[in-house]
C-alpha positions in Angstrom: -36.7 -2.2 10.4 -33.0 -3.3 8.6 -29.7 -5.1 9.8 -27.0 -2.8 7.5 -23.3 -3.5 7.2 -21.0 -5.7 5.7 -21.9 -9.4 6.0 -19.3 -10.6 9.1 -17.8 -14.4 8.6 -18.3 -14.0 4.8 -13.9 -12.9 3.3 -11.8 -15.5 2.4 -11.5 -19.1 4.1 -10.7 -18.9 7.1 -8.1 -21.8 7.0 -6.1 -19.9 4.2 -5.7 -17.2 6.7 -4.5 -20.0 9.4 -2.5 -21.8 7.5 -0.4 -18.3 6.2 -0.3 -17.3 9.6 1.3 -21.1 10.5 3.6 -20.7 7.5 5.1 -17.3 8.8 5.6 -19.0 12.0 7.4 -21.5 10.2 9.5 -19.6 7.9 10.6 -18.0 11.4 11.7 -20.9 12.9 13.9 -22.4 9.9 15.6 -19.3 10.1 16.0 -18.7 13.6 17.7 -22.8 13.5 19.7 -21.5 10.6 20.9 -18.8 12.6 19.4 -16.3 10.4 17.4 -14.7 12.4 18.2 -11.6 13.9 15.8 -11.7 16.4 15.3 -15.6 17.8 18.5 -17.4 16.9 20.2 -15.9 20.0 17.1 -17.4 22.5 17.7 -21.3 23.2 15.2 -23.2 21.0 12.6 -23.6 23.6 12.6 -19.8 24.3 12.2 -19.6 20.3 9.3 -22.0 19.9 7.8 -19.8 22.5 8.6 -16.5 21.6 8.4 -17.3 17.4 4.5 -18.8 18.8 3.7 -15.6 20.7 3.9 -13.8 17.9 2.4 -16.0 15.2 -0.1 -17.6 17.0 -3.7 -16.0 16.8 -5.2 -14.8 19.6 -9.5 -15.4 21.1 -11.0 -13.0 19.7 -13.3 -11.3 22.4 -16.6 -8.9 22.1 -17.1 -6.6 24.8 -21.3 -6.9 24.7 -20.7 -4.9 28.2 -19.2 -2.0 27.0 -21.8 -1.4 24.3 -22.8 1.8 24.0 -25.2 4.2 21.7 -23.1 5.9 18.6 -25.6 7.5 16.4 -29.8 8.4 15.7 -29.7 10.2 12.3 -32.0 11.3 9.5 -31.8 8.3 6.4 -29.9 10.1 3.2 -32.4 9.7 0.0 -30.4 6.8 -1.2 -31.0 4.9 2.1 -34.3 5.5 1.6 -34.3 4.6 -1.9 -32.4 1.3 -1.2 -35.0 0.7 1.8 -38.0 1.5 -0.4 -39.2 3.4 2.4 -42.7 5.0 1.1 -42.1 8.8 0.5 -45.0 10.2 3.1 -43.2 8.1 5.7 -38.9 8.7 4.5 -38.6 11.3 8.0 -39.8 8.7 10.0 -36.9 6.6 9.3 -33.3 6.7 10.7 -30.3 5.0 11.1 -30.0 3.5 14.7 -25.5 2.6 15.7 -24.2 0.7 18.8 -21.0 0.4 18.7 -19.5 -2.7 20.4 -15.4 -2.6 21.0 -13.7 -6.3 20.4 -10.2 -7.3 20.7 -8.5 -9.8 19.1 -8.0 -10.6 15.8 -10.5 -9.2 13.5 -10.0 -12.5 10.7 -12.1 -14.2 13.5 -14.8 -11.7 12.6 -15.1 -11.3 9.0 -13.6 -14.6 7.3 -15.4 -17.9 6.8 -14.9 -20.3 8.5 -15.6 -24.0 7.8 -19.1 -24.2 9.5 -21.0 -21.6 8.8 -24.9 -20.5 9.1 -26.3 -18.8 5.5 -27.6 -15.8 8.0 -24.3 -14.1 8.0 -24.7 -11.0 10.7 -23.8 -7.6 9.1 -21.5 -4.9 10.7 -19.2 -2.0 9.8 -15.7 -3.5 11.5 -13.2 -0.4 12.0 -10.3 0.5 14.7 -11.5 -2.5 17.1 -15.0 -1.6 17.3 -18.1 -4.0 15.3 -20.5 -0.6 14.6 -24.1 -2.2 14.4 -26.5 -0.5 12.2 -29.9 -0.4 11.8 -32.3 1.6 9.6 -35.4 1.8 11.3 -39.2 3.6 11.7 -39.6 5.5 14.5 -42.3 2.8 15.4 -39.9 0.4 15.4 -37.8 1.5 18.2 -39.3 -0.8 20.8 -37.6 -3.7 18.7 -34.6 -2.3 18.9 -33.1 -4.1 22.0 -34.5 -7.3 20.3 -32.5 -7.2 17.5 -29.5 -6.5 19.4 -29.9 -8.9 21.1 -30.1 -11.5 18.5 -27.4 -10.1 16.4 -25.3 -10.2 19.2 -26.1 -14.0 19.6 -26.0 -14.8 15.9 -22.0 -13.2 15.9 -21.3 -15.3 19.1 -22.4 -18.4 17.8 -20.9 -18.0 14.8 -17.3 -16.0 16.5 -17.5 -19.5 18.7 -16.7 -21.4 15.5 -14.1 -19.4 14.3 -12.4 -20.3 17.7 -12.4 -23.9 17.4 -11.3 -23.7 14.0 -7.7 -21.2 15.3 -7.6 -23.2 18.0 -7.1 -26.4 16.4 -4.5 -24.0 13.8 -2.5 -22.6 17.3 -1.8 -26.3 17.7 -0.4 -27.2 15.1 1.5 -24.6 14.9 3.0 -25.4 18.6 3.1 -28.6 17.7 5.4 -27.8 14.3 7.6 -25.4 15.6 8.2 -28.3 18.6 9.3 -30.4 15.4 11.6 -27.8 13.9 13.5 -26.2 16.7 13.2 -29.2 19.7 16.1 -31.5 19.1 14.1 -35.2 19.0 
């Protein structure tokens, strides 16, 4: 059984994204304070802090495993069989199974690399709010699919927990810095 798809949690450093979000929020706060931002300048300072924070804070990111659904079962292509070195006589037995799991939140928490991460990143194809877990497998391996699914979900959840903690810290910093810029001392 082979898991396929892009490696999750292996993109650019998550801190780079979190710092960029904070910088963007602080830029808007500075413009609002100077009366140069039409959207936020008319608000009182406390409302400016809340509105800017609400726009730029990193939301919690969650997988909705309870809504996971079987999406597809198909034969492997010749290229896929070659990639997994399937014996010629067994190629007809191999197939690709896809299970989709909806998620909500910020995709960066699933694809960017957290400060602490495992060397064993899970793999998935993420598109339009759905994480597709794809396995190439032999027919005889079907009973193992549920165990592999649970193992993959557990690995994703453990790593997502790390990214959530990192984003919570960044959100707290953002709030403190917005208050320092916008609220009178």
